[in-house]
C-alpha positions, 0 to 999 in steps of 0.5 A: 139918181146919179147924185143919190148914188154918189152920195151913198158911195161917198157915205159908204167910202167914208164909213169904210175909211172910218172903220179902217182907221178905228180898227188900225188904232185898236191894233196899234194899241194892242201891239204896243208894248206896255212899259217894262215894269221896274224890277221888283226888289225882294222884300227884305226878310223881316226880323221876327220878334221872339214870340213870332219865332216861337210861334213859327218854329214850335206852336204852329207846327205843334197845332198842325201836327196835333190836328193833322194826327201826325205824330212824326210832325209833333215829335220833330219839334222836340230836341232828342239829344237835349231832352232826357225824357224824350223816349217817354214823351214819344211813347205817350204821344204814340199811345195818345194818337193811337187812342184818339181820332179827331183832335182839336188843339188851340193855344194862346201864347202868354209869355216867351223869354230867352237867355243864353241857355235857351228859352221858355214859353207859357201858353194856355192850351186847350185840347179836345180829342175824340176817341177812336172807340165810339163807346168812349167820351170826348176828352177835353183838357185846358191848362196853362203849360210851361215849355222849355226851349232851345235854339238850334240851327233849325230854330227853336225846339222843345226840350220839355214841358209841364205838366209832363203828363198832358198827353198821358191817357 
């Protein structure tokens, strides 16, 4: 019987030692510091081509402003000093936003060119506007538009577009 107890005691002791060893190894593994990561180099700012610049500066914000029903964001895209008919465009846009609730605005940029005096862009524009007055029908417009651009300190800005009555009621 004593042999049997001795065997059970040894087995328990061995199990305890084995369990303690496993736990210590686990704790050591948890306490080890991972190797310090090498400092990440900030990615060099990619040079955007002219199309990407115009999309970033003009067409992306124009789409967000139209669909977000935000006339201030849309008007901020225009260069007031270099656009002779800015007041007329501003009034057209304000009237447009007052008349329509939901606006879906899509563009496909076809061509962008630049020279010393500025640039121009040609885009297919599709717009669908739901009137605030439920008795009115949804307005759908699709046309090829030409945009005149100028490059300023804050990127590309609009100085004109045609057809000029696109936002007229």
